[in-house]
N, CA, C and O atoms as a Tinker XYZ file with bonds, in Angstrom:
   440  protein
     1  N      0.847000   -1.169000    0.000000    73     2
     2  CA     0.000000    0.000000    0.000000    64     1     3
     3  C      0.895000    1.236000    0.000000    63     2     4     5
     4  O      1.855000    1.320000    0.766000    81     3
     5  N      0.578000    2.170000   -0.847000    73     3     6
     6  CA     1.304000    3.435000   -0.895000    64     5     7
     7  C      0.993000    4.219000    0.383000    63     6     8     9
     8  O     -0.171000    4.436000    0.720000    81     7
     9  N      2.029000    4.634000    1.077000    73     7    10
    10  CA     1.850000    5.371000    2.332000    64     9    11
    11  C      1.449000    6.825000    2.092000    63    10    12    13
    12  O      1.109000    7.533000    3.040000    81    11
    13  N      1.485000    7.273000    0.855000    73    11    14
    14  CA     1.091000    8.649000    0.528000    64    13    15
    15  C     -0.399000    8.740000    0.199000    63    14    16    17
    16  O     -1.106000    9.610000    0.707000    81    15
    17  N     -0.870000    7.817000   -0.666000    73    15    18
    18  CA    -2.251000    7.940000   -1.147000    64    17    19
    19  C     -3.121000    6.715000   -0.878000    63    18    20    21
    20  O     -4.327000    6.756000   -1.121000    81    19
    21  N     -2.530000    5.622000   -0.377000    73    19    22
    22  CA    -3.309000    4.428000   -0.064000    64    21    23
    23  C     -3.527000    3.471000   -1.217000    63    22    24    25
    24  O     -4.261000    2.495000   -1.066000    81    23
    25  N     -2.917000    3.718000   -2.359000    73    23    26
    26  CA    -3.095000    2.825000   -3.511000    64    25    27
    27  C     -2.502000    1.463000   -3.202000    63    26    28    29
    28  O     -1.390000    1.354000   -2.685000    81    27
    29  N     -3.269000    0.419000   -3.531000    73    27    30
    30  CA    -2.796000   -0.949000   -3.336000    64    29    31
    31  C     -2.197000   -1.480000   -4.630000    63    30    32    33
    32  O     -2.747000   -1.272000   -5.711000    81    31
    33  N     -1.085000   -2.156000   -4.514000    73    31    34
    34  CA    -0.443000   -2.766000   -5.678000    64    33    35
    35  C      0.632000   -3.719000   -5.208000    63    34    36    37
    36  O      1.114000   -3.619000   -4.080000    81    35
    37  N      1.008000   -4.646000   -6.078000    73    35    38
    38  CA     2.045000   -5.599000   -5.697000    64    37    39
    39  C      3.424000   -4.951000   -5.811000    63    38    40    41
    40  O      3.585000   -3.889000   -6.413000    81    39
    41  N      4.395000   -5.608000   -5.227000    73    39    42
    42  CA     5.760000   -5.090000   -5.197000    64    41    43
    43  C      6.520000   -5.333000   -6.481000    63    42    44    45
    44  O      5.956000   -5.689000   -7.516000    81    43
    45  N      7.828000   -5.125000   -6.376000    73    43    46
    46  CA     8.685000   -5.248000   -7.553000    64    45    47
    47  C      8.767000   -6.676000   -8.048000    63    46    48    49
    48  O      8.547000   -7.627000   -7.298000    81    47
    49  N      9.089000   -6.810000   -9.327000    73    47    50
    50  CA     9.292000   -8.133000   -9.896000    64    49    51
    51  C     10.528000   -8.744000   -9.269000    63    50    52    53
    52  O     11.555000   -8.082000   -9.120000    81    51
    53  N     10.422000  -10.002000   -8.903000    73    51    54
    54  CA    11.566000  -10.708000   -8.340000    64    53    55
    55  C     12.349000  -11.372000   -9.455000    63    54    56    57
    56  O     11.768000  -11.902000  -10.402000    81    55
    57  N     13.650000  -11.344000   -9.342000    73    55    58
    58  CA    14.520000  -11.894000  -10.382000    64    57    59
    59  C     14.274000  -13.381000  -10.619000    63    58    60    61
    60  O     14.530000  -13.888000  -11.712000    81    59
    61  N     13.777000  -14.083000   -9.595000    73    59    62
    62  CA    13.562000  -15.526000   -9.729000    64    61    63
    63  C     12.138000  -15.871000  -10.151000    63    62    64    65
    64  O     11.783000  -17.048000  -10.222000    81    63
    65  N     11.318000  -14.856000  -10.431000    73    63    66
    66  CA     9.947000  -15.107000  -10.877000    64    65    67
    67  C      8.997000  -15.487000   -9.766000    63    66    68    69
    68  O      7.894000  -15.962000  -10.038000    81    67
    69  N      9.396000  -15.291000   -8.509000    73    67    70
    70  CA     8.573000  -15.731000   -7.382000    64    69    71
    71  C      7.479000  -14.743000   -6.979000    63    70    72    73
    72  O      6.783000  -14.969000   -5.989000    81    71
    73  N      7.320000  -13.668000   -7.719000    73    71    74
    74  CA     6.228000  -12.773000   -7.369000    64    73    75
    75  C      6.455000  -11.354000   -7.836000    63    74    76    77
    76  O      7.522000  -11.003000   -8.341000    81    75
    77  N      5.432000  -10.551000   -7.656000    73    75    78
    78  CA     5.509000   -9.131000   -7.971000    64    77    79
    79  C      5.311000   -8.831000   -9.448000    63    78    80    81
    80  O      5.777000   -9.567000  -10.318000    81    79
    81  N      4.613000   -7.743000   -9.711000    73    79    82
    82  CA     4.398000   -7.259000  -11.075000    64    81    83
    83  C      4.864000   -5.820000  -11.244000    63    82    84    85
    84  O      4.609000   -5.194000  -12.273000    81    83
    85  N      5.552000   -5.295000  -10.224000    73    83    86
    86  CA     6.129000   -3.955000  -10.277000    64    85    87
    87  C      5.115000   -2.820000  -10.139000    63    86    88    89
    88  O      5.459000   -1.668000  -10.403000    81    87
    89  N      3.878000   -3.111000   -9.733000    73    87    90
    90  CA     2.860000   -2.067000   -9.652000    64    89    91
    91  C      3.245000   -0.948000   -8.689000    63    90    92    93
    92  O      3.069000    0.226000   -9.015000    81    91
    93  N      3.770000   -1.290000   -7.502000    73    91    94
    94  CA     4.148000   -0.262000   -6.537000    64    93    95
    95  C      5.337000    0.550000   -7.037000    63    94    96    97
    96  O      5.387000    1.764000   -6.841000    81    95
    97  N      6.289000   -0.109000   -7.678000    73    95    98
    98  CA     7.455000    0.589000   -8.228000    64    97    99
    99  C      7.014000    1.560000   -9.323000    63    98   100   101
   100  O      7.435000    2.717000   -9.343000    81    99
   101  N      6.167000    1.083000  -10.230000    73    99   102
   102  CA     5.668000    1.934000  -11.317000    64   101   103
   103  C      4.867000    3.117000  -10.767000    63   102   104   105
   104  O      5.001000    4.240000  -11.253000    81   103
   105  N      4.030000    2.859000   -9.749000    73   103   106
   106  CA     3.262000    3.936000   -9.115000    64   105   107
   107  C      4.212000    4.982000   -8.530000    63   106   108   109
   108  O      3.981000    6.184000   -8.664000    81   107
   109  N      5.274000    4.521000   -7.885000    73   107   110
   110  CA     6.253000    5.443000   -7.314000    64   109   111
   111  C      6.935000    6.292000   -8.371000    63   110   112   113
   112  O      7.157000    7.485000   -8.167000    81   111
   113  N      7.268000    5.679000   -9.499000    73   111   114
   114  CA     7.909000    6.421000  -10.592000    64   113   115
   115  C      6.951000    7.448000  -11.199000    63   114   116   117
   116  O      7.350000    8.565000  -11.527000    81   115
   117  N      5.682000    7.053000  -11.344000    73   115   118
   118  CA     4.685000    7.933000  -11.965000    64   117   119
   119  C      4.287000    9.110000  -11.065000    63   118   120   121
   120  O      3.999000   10.202000  -11.556000    81   119
   121  N      4.272000    8.882000   -9.740000    73   119   122
   122  CA     3.727000    9.887000   -8.829000    64   121   123
   123  C      4.757000   10.516000   -7.885000    63   122   124   125
   124  O      4.503000   11.570000   -7.303000    81   123
   125  N      5.910000    9.873000   -7.736000    73   123   126
   126  CA     6.882000   10.326000   -6.748000    64   125   127
   127  C      6.595000    9.778000   -5.360000    63   126   128   129
   128  O      7.292000   10.121000   -4.405000    81   127
   129  N      5.578000    8.931000   -5.234000    73   127   130
   130  CA     5.241000    8.309000   -3.951000    64   129   131
   131  C      6.146000    7.089000   -3.766000    63   130   132   133
   132  O      5.930000    6.054000   -4.397000    81   131
   133  N      7.135000    7.206000   -2.923000    73   131   134
   134  CA     8.141000    6.147000   -2.829000    64   133   135
   135  C      8.012000    5.252000   -1.602000    63   134   136   137
   136  O      8.707000    4.241000   -1.509000    81   135
   137  N      7.141000    5.598000   -0.661000    73   135   138
   138  CA     7.022000    4.858000    0.586000    64   137   139
   139  C      5.852000    3.877000    0.521000    63   138   140   141
   140  O      4.722000    4.274000    0.235000    81   139
   141  N      6.125000    2.584000    0.788000    73   139   142
   142  CA     5.083000    1.560000    0.726000    64   141   143
   143  C      5.101000    0.696000    1.982000    63   142   144   145
   144  O      6.125000    0.561000    2.651000    81   143
   145  N      3.945000    0.117000    2.282000    73   143   146
   146  CA     3.796000   -0.781000    3.418000    64   145   147
   147  C      3.320000   -2.131000    2.906000    63   146   148   149
   148  O      2.362000   -2.200000    2.135000    81   147
   149  N      3.978000   -3.204000    3.327000    73   147   150
   150  CA     3.541000   -4.559000    2.997000    64   149   151
   151  C      2.406000   -4.892000    3.956000    63   150   152   153
   152  O      2.641000   -5.180000    5.130000    81   151
   153  N      1.183000   -4.852000    3.458000    73   151   154
   154  CA    -0.010000   -4.894000    4.298000    64   153   155
   155  C     -0.100000   -6.109000    5.214000    63   154   156   157
   156  O     -0.555000   -5.976000    6.350000    81   155
   157  N      0.307000   -7.257000    4.769000    73   155   158
   158  CA     0.206000   -8.467000    5.586000    64   157   159
   159  C      1.171000   -8.512000    6.748000    63   158   160   161
   160  O      1.158000   -9.462000    7.531000    81   159
   161  N      2.022000   -7.483000    6.872000    73   159   162
   162  CA     3.003000   -7.467000    7.962000    64   161   163
   163  C      2.618000   -6.529000    9.095000    63   162   164   165
   164  O      3.353000   -6.424000   10.077000    81   163
   165  N      1.485000   -5.847000    8.983000    73   163   166
   166  CA     1.070000   -4.909000   10.036000    64   165   167
   167  C      0.644000   -5.691000   11.278000    63   166   168   169
   168  O     -0.141000   -6.637000   11.199000    81   167
   169  N      1.179000   -5.274000   12.425000    73   167   170
   170  CA     0.809000   -5.897000   13.690000    64   169   171
   171  C      0.063000   -4.875000   14.547000    63   170   172   173
   172  O      0.260000   -3.671000   14.380000    81   171
   173  N     -0.791000   -5.338000   15.464000    73   171   174
   174  CA    -1.543000   -4.420000   16.317000    64   173   175
   175  C     -0.658000   -3.529000   17.189000    63   174   176   177
   176  O     -1.098000   -2.472000   17.640000    81   175
   177  N      0.588000   -3.951000   17.430000    73   175   178
   178  CA     1.468000   -3.139000   18.270000    64   177   179
   179  C      2.234000   -2.075000   17.485000    63   178   180   181
   180  O      3.141000   -1.440000   18.023000    81   179
   181  N      1.873000   -1.880000   16.224000    73   179   182
   182  CA     2.434000   -0.763000   15.461000    64   181   183
   183  C      3.694000   -1.053000   14.670000    63   182   184   185
   184  O      4.484000   -0.146000   14.411000    81   183
   185  N      3.890000   -2.290000   14.287000    73   183   186
   186  CA     5.048000   -2.643000   13.465000    64   185   187
   187  C      4.572000   -3.107000   12.099000    63   186   188   189
   188  O      3.471000   -3.638000   11.951000    81   187
   189  N      5.426000   -2.894000   11.102000    73   187   190
   190  CA     5.109000   -3.334000    9.742000    64   189   191
   191  C      6.365000   -3.248000    8.900000    63   190   192   193
   192  O      7.329000   -2.574000    9.264000    81   191
   193  N      6.344000   -3.932000    7.779000    73   191   194
   194  CA     7.439000   -3.841000    6.816000    64   193   195
   195  C      7.151000   -2.651000    5.912000    63   194   196   197
   196  O      6.241000   -2.692000    5.085000    81   195
   197  N      7.946000   -1.578000    6.081000    73   195   198
   198  CA     7.774000   -0.363000    5.288000    64   197   199
   199  C      9.056000   -0.154000    4.498000    63   198   200   201
   200  O     10.160000   -0.275000    5.029000    81   199
   201  N      8.889000    0.161000    3.225000    73   199   202
   202  CA    10.034000    0.256000    2.329000    64   201   203
   203  C      9.984000    1.558000    1.542000    63   202   204   205
   204  O      8.918000    2.021000    1.137000    81   203
   205  N     11.158000    2.133000    1.336000    73   203   206
   206  CA    11.271000    3.340000    0.529000    64   205   207
   207  C     11.974000    2.979000   -0.775000    63   206   208   209
   208  O     13.157000    2.636000   -0.774000    81   207
   209  N     11.247000    3.055000   -1.884000    73   207   210
   210  CA    11.845000    2.758000   -3.190000    64   209   211
   211  C     12.867000    3.817000   -3.586000    63   210   212   213
   212  O     13.824000    3.509000   -4.297000    81   211
   213  N     12.687000    5.037000   -3.149000    73   211   214
   214  CA    13.627000    6.111000   -3.467000    64   213   215
   215  C     14.983000    5.855000   -2.798000    63   214   216   217
   216  O     16.031000    6.000000   -3.427000    81   215
   217  N     14.948000    5.475000   -1.522000    73   215   218
   218  CA    16.174000    5.200000   -0.759000    64   217   219
   219  C     16.674000    3.775000   -0.957000    63   218   220   221
   220  O     17.837000    3.472000   -0.687000    81   219
   221  N     15.782000    2.897000   -1.434000    73   219   222
   222  CA    16.057000    1.469000   -1.582000    64   221   223
   223  C     16.429000    0.855000   -0.229000    63   222   224   225
   224  O     17.398000    0.104000   -0.112000    81   223
   225  N     15.629000    1.197000    0.789000    73   223   226
   226  CA    15.888000    0.757000    2.164000    64   225   227
   227  C     14.579000    0.482000    2.901000    63   226   228   229
   228  O     13.544000    1.079000    2.602000    81   227
   229  N     14.647000   -0.438000    3.875000    73   227   230
   230  CA    13.558000   -0.578000    4.837000    64   229   231
   231  C     13.596000    0.650000    5.740000    63   230   232   233
   232  O     14.671000    1.162000    6.052000    81   231
   233  N     12.430000    1.119000    6.159000    73   231   234
   234  CA    12.364000    2.269000    7.056000    64   233   235
   235  C     11.420000    1.968000    8.219000    63   234   236   237
   236  O     10.546000    1.108000    8.119000    81   235
   237  N     11.611000    2.687000    9.315000    73   235   238
   238  CA    10.728000    2.568000   10.472000    64   237   239
   239  C      9.754000    3.729000   10.480000    63   238   240   241
   240  O     10.103000    4.842000   10.087000    81   239
   241  N      8.540000    3.474000   10.923000    73   239   242
   242  CA     7.539000    4.530000   11.055000    64   241   243
   243  C      7.055000    4.518000   12.497000    63   242   244   245
   244  O      6.226000    3.690000   12.875000    81   243
   245  N      7.571000    5.431000   13.293000    73   243   246
   246  CA     7.198000    5.487000   14.710000    64   245   247
   247  C      5.749000    5.933000   14.904000    63   246   248   249
   248  O      5.204000    5.797000   15.999000    81   247
   249  N      5.124000    6.462000   13.860000    73   247   250
   250  CA     3.733000    6.905000   13.936000    64   249   251
   251  C      2.864000    6.090000   12.977000    63   250   252   253
   252  O      1.952000    6.622000   12.344000    81   251
   253  N      3.161000    4.794000   12.880000    73   251   254
   254  CA     2.449000    3.928000   11.933000    64   253   255
   255  C      0.939000    3.948000   12.159000    63   254   256   257
   256  O      0.174000    4.061000   11.202000    81   255
   257  N      0.501000    3.838000   13.415000    73   255   258
   258  CA    -0.937000    3.818000   13.703000    64   257   259
   259  C     -1.621000    5.082000   13.183000    63   258   260   261
   260  O     -2.699000    5.020000   12.593000    81   259
   261  N     -0.984000    6.217000   13.409000    73   259   262
   262  CA    -1.537000    7.503000   12.948000    64   261   263
   263  C     -1.584000    7.563000   11.417000    63   262   264   265
   264  O     -2.588000    7.982000   10.839000    81   263
   265  N     -0.521000    7.154000   10.780000    73   263   266
   266  CA    -0.471000    7.204000    9.315000    64   265   267
   267  C     -1.447000    6.220000    8.673000    63   266   268   269
   268  O     -2.086000    6.543000    7.672000    81   267
   269  N     -1.563000    5.032000    9.242000    73   267   270
   270  CA    -2.505000    4.043000    8.706000    64   269   271
   271  C     -3.949000    4.487000    8.934000    63   270   272   273
   272  O     -4.808000    4.271000    8.079000    81   271
   273  N     -4.220000    5.105000   10.084000    73   271   274
   274  CA    -5.570000    5.601000   10.366000    64   273   275
   275  C     -5.990000    6.631000    9.314000    63   274   276   277
   276  O     -7.142000    6.645000    8.878000    81   275
   277  N     -5.053000    7.490000    8.910000    73   275   278
   278  CA    -5.329000    8.500000    7.875000    64   277   279
   279  C     -5.716000    7.827000    6.559000    63   278   280   281
   280  O     -6.481000    8.380000    5.768000    81   279
   281  N     -5.173000    6.616000    6.334000    73   279   282
   282  CA    -5.479000    5.873000    5.102000    64   281   283
   283  C     -6.644000    4.906000    5.287000    63   282   284   285
   284  O     -6.969000    4.145000    4.375000    81   283
   285  N     -7.275000    4.931000    6.463000    73   283   286
   286  CA    -8.448000    4.095000    6.708000    64   285   287
   287  C     -8.138000    2.714000    7.242000    63   286   288   289
   288  O     -9.004000    1.840000    7.216000    81   287
   289  N     -6.929000    2.493000    7.725000    73   287   290
   290  CA    -6.544000    1.185000    8.256000    64   289   291
   291  C     -6.408000    1.291000    9.768000    63   290   292   293
   292  O     -5.664000    2.129000   10.277000    81   291
   293  N     -7.135000    0.432000   10.482000    73   291   294
   294  CA    -7.062000    0.396000   11.937000    64   293   295
   295  C     -6.085000   -0.714000   12.327000    63   294   296   297
   296  O     -6.408000   -1.897000   12.229000    81   295
   297  N     -4.888000   -0.321000   12.769000    73   295   298
   298  CA    -3.874000   -1.349000   13.021000    64   297   299
   299  C     -4.227000   -2.256000   14.193000    63   298   300   301
   300  O     -3.749000   -3.389000   14.248000    81   299
   301  N     -5.040000   -1.795000   15.121000    73   299   302
   302  CA    -5.442000   -2.635000   16.256000    64   301   303
   303  C     -6.209000   -3.865000   15.788000    63   302   304   305
   304  O     -6.279000   -4.856000   16.515000    81   303
   305  N     -6.781000   -3.822000   14.597000    73   303   306
   306  CA    -7.562000   -4.935000   14.059000    64   305   307
   307  C     -6.755000   -5.819000   13.104000    63   306   308   309
   308  O     -7.277000   -6.800000   12.572000    81   307
   309  N     -5.487000   -5.473000   12.889000    73   307   310
   310  CA    -4.673000   -6.199000   11.911000    64   309   311
   311  C     -4.076000   -7.465000   12.511000    63   310   312   313
   312  O     -3.771000   -7.530000   13.702000    81   311
   313  N     -3.918000   -8.467000   11.655000    73   311   314
   314  CA    -3.269000   -9.718000   12.025000    64   313   315
   315  C     -2.151000   -9.945000   11.018000    63   314   316   317
   316  O     -2.380000   -9.902000    9.809000    81   315
   317  N     -0.956000  -10.184000   11.509000    73   315   318
   318  CA     0.187000  -10.402000   10.626000    64   317   319
   319  C      0.012000  -11.738000    9.906000    63   318   320   321
   320  O     -0.144000  -12.781000   10.542000    81   319
   321  N      0.041000  -11.694000    8.580000    73   319   322
   322  CA    -0.159000  -12.901000    7.773000    64   321   323
   323  C      1.016000  -13.195000    6.850000    63   322   324   325
   324  O      1.061000  -14.254000    6.224000    81   323
   325  N      1.971000  -12.265000    6.759000    73   323   326
   326  CA     3.105000  -12.437000    5.855000    64   325   327
   327  C      4.404000  -12.122000    6.564000    63   326   328   329
   328  O      4.423000  -11.445000    7.591000    81   327
   329  N      5.499000  -12.629000    5.995000    73   327   330
   330  CA     6.821000  -12.327000    6.518000    64   329   331
   331  C      7.232000  -10.936000    6.075000    63   330   332   333
   332  O      6.885000  -10.486000    4.982000    81   331
   333  N      7.980000  -10.259000    6.943000    73   331   334
   334  CA     8.541000   -8.970000    6.554000    64   333   335
   335  C      9.687000   -9.224000    5.572000    63   334   336   337
   336  O     10.165000  -10.351000    5.450000    81   335
   337  N     10.121000   -8.187000    4.883000    73   335   338
   338  CA    11.244000   -8.310000    3.956000    64   337   339
   339  C     12.490000   -8.760000    4.726000    63   338   340   341
   340  O     13.259000   -9.583000    4.228000    81   339
   341  N     12.690000   -8.235000    5.913000    73   339   342
   342  CA    13.835000   -8.624000    6.739000    64   341   343
   343  C     13.771000  -10.106000    7.088000    63   342   344   345
   344  O     14.785000  -10.801000    7.020000    81   343
   345  N     12.591000  -10.597000    7.460000    73   343   346
   346  CA    12.429000  -12.022000    7.779000    64   345   347
   347  C     12.696000  -12.890000    6.553000    63   346   348   349
   348  O     13.321000  -13.945000    6.669000    81   347
   349  N     12.231000  -12.460000    5.380000    73   347   350
   350  CA    12.472000  -13.228000    4.157000    64   349   351
   351  C     13.953000  -13.246000    3.807000    63   350   352   353
   352  O     14.474000  -14.282000    3.394000    81   351
   353  N     14.648000  -12.106000    3.967000    73   351   354
   354  CA    16.081000  -12.057000    3.683000    64   353   355
   355  C     16.863000  -12.955000    4.635000    63   354   356   357
   356  O     17.776000  -13.663000    4.211000    81   355
   357  N     16.512000  -12.930000    5.912000    73   355   358
   358  CA    17.183000  -13.779000    6.892000    64   357   359
   359  C     16.986000  -15.248000    6.551000    63   358   360   361
   360  O     17.937000  -16.029000    6.579000    81   359
   361  N     15.759000  -15.621000    6.230000    73   359   362
   362  CA    15.474000  -17.012000    5.874000    64   361   363
   363  C     16.258000  -17.446000    4.640000    63   362   364   365
   364  O     16.803000  -18.548000    4.603000    81   363
   365  N     16.312000  -16.579000    3.631000    73   363   366
   366  CA    17.060000  -16.897000    2.412000    64   365   367
   367  C     18.549000  -17.064000    2.721000    63   366   368   369
   368  O     19.194000  -17.969000    2.193000    81   367
   369  N     19.092000  -16.199000    3.570000    73   367   370
   370  CA    20.506000  -16.296000    3.931000    64   369   371
   371  C     20.807000  -17.557000    4.734000    63   370   372   373
   372  O     21.854000  -18.176000    4.543000    81   371
   373  N     19.901000  -17.943000    5.629000    73   371   374
   374  CA    20.101000  -19.153000    6.417000    64   373   375
   375  C     20.036000  -20.404000    5.550000    63   374   376   377
   376  O     20.704000  -21.397000    5.838000    81   375
   377  N     19.234000  -20.358000    4.492000    73   375   378
   378  CA    19.075000  -21.516000    3.610000    64   377   379
   379  C     20.100000  -21.567000    2.489000    63   378   380   381
   380  O     20.168000  -22.555000    1.759000    81   379
   381  N     20.893000  -20.522000    2.344000    73   379   382
   382  CA    21.878000  -20.444000    1.274000    64   381   383
   383  C     23.109000  -21.275000    1.641000    63   382   384   385
   384  O     23.707000  -21.074000    2.698000    81   383
   385  N     23.478000  -22.193000    0.775000    73   383   386
   386  CA    24.648000  -23.021000    1.007000    64   385   387
   387  C     25.626000  -22.802000   -0.127000    63   386   388   389
   388  O     25.415000  -23.267000   -1.247000    81   387
   389  N     26.700000  -22.086000    0.174000    73   387   390
   390  CA    27.704000  -21.809000   -0.844000    64   389   391
   391  C     28.856000  -22.801000   -0.794000    63   390   392   393
   392  O     29.692000  -22.821000   -1.698000    81   391
   393  N     28.914000  -23.623000    0.246000    73   391   394
   394  CA    30.040000  -24.521000    0.404000    64   393   395
   395  C     29.867000  -25.844000   -0.330000    63   394   396   397
   396  O     30.805000  -26.640000   -0.378000    81   395
   397  N     28.697000  -26.100000   -0.900000    73   395   398
   398  CA    28.440000  -27.364000   -1.576000    64   397   399
   399  C     27.858000  -27.114000   -2.962000    63   398   400   401
   400  O     27.195000  -26.109000   -3.216000    81   399
   401  N     28.128000  -28.055000   -3.835000    73   399   402
   402  CA    27.461000  -28.080000   -5.119000    64   401   403
   403  C     26.658000  -29.369000   -5.128000    63   402   404   405
   404  O     27.223000  -30.453000   -4.987000    81   403
   405  N     25.346000  -29.263000   -5.292000    73   403   406
   406  CA    24.482000  -30.442000   -5.214000    64   405   407
   407  C     23.683000  -30.557000   -6.503000    63   406   408   409
   408  O     23.118000  -29.579000   -6.991000    81   407
   409  N     23.647000  -31.759000   -7.041000    73   407   410
   410  CA    22.868000  -32.000000   -8.256000    64   409   411
   411  C     22.220000  -33.367000   -8.119000    63   410   412   413
   412  O     22.897000  -34.349000   -7.815000    81   411
   413  N     20.921000  -33.437000   -8.339000    73   411   414
   414  CA    20.178000  -34.686000   -8.253000    64   413   415
   415  C     20.425000  -35.420000   -6.940000    63   414   416   417
   416  O     20.531000  -36.646000   -6.919000    81   415
   417  N     20.516000  -34.663000   -5.837000    73   415   418
   418  CA    20.681000  -35.292000   -4.524000    64   417   419
   419  C     22.092000  -35.759000   -4.221000    63   418   420   421
   420  O     22.329000  -36.318000   -3.150000    81   419
   421  N     23.042000  -35.549000   -5.129000    73   419   422
   422  CA    24.425000  -35.979000   -4.914000    64   421   423
   423  C     25.305000  -34.762000   -4.666000    63   422   424   425
   424  O     25.194000  -33.746000   -5.352000    81   423
   425  N     26.175000  -34.881000   -3.678000    73   423   426
   426  CA    27.115000  -33.791000   -3.415000    64   425   427
   427  C     28.294000  -33.937000   -4.363000    63   426   428   429
   428  O     28.932000  -34.988000   -4.420000    81   427
   429  N     28.575000  -32.878000   -5.103000    73   427   430
   430  CA    29.651000  -32.889000   -6.080000    64   429   431
   431  C     30.863000  -32.145000   -5.543000    63   430   432   433
   432  O     30.734000  -31.303000   -4.655000    81   431
   433  N     32.005000  -32.443000   -6.062000    73   431   434
   434  CA    33.212000  -31.729000   -5.658000    64   433   435
   435  C     33.258000  -30.412000   -6.405000    63   434   436   437
   436  O     33.210000  -30.388000   -7.635000    81   435
   437  N     33.353000  -29.294000   -5.652000    73   435   438
   438  CA    33.361000  -27.982000   -6.337000    64   437   439
   439  C     34.604000  -27.798000   -7.203000    63   438   440
   440  O     34.764000  -26.757000   -7.841000    81   439
């Protein structure tokens, strides 16, 4: 969700084809609205995955409840249903194995 105007759209295209159609990125380029919130990550205690496409960084919003209320979202009623970008990056890094080459279940000599 665009934190400026409330427009909903999917995130950037992933290089591996696992999701995204670039709608939020394109919206940011067209309007200058660079701050987005991954809606499924909002928690009632005021946390969420918020990203700035302009800075290319995750950002914190200490006034998330106030900003979401302005956009018609009551964070007290939200339930986290998705991983944050940070959680996804951590999981990918933990699952990454650079010390082995594996093919068809067999460990090969690098």
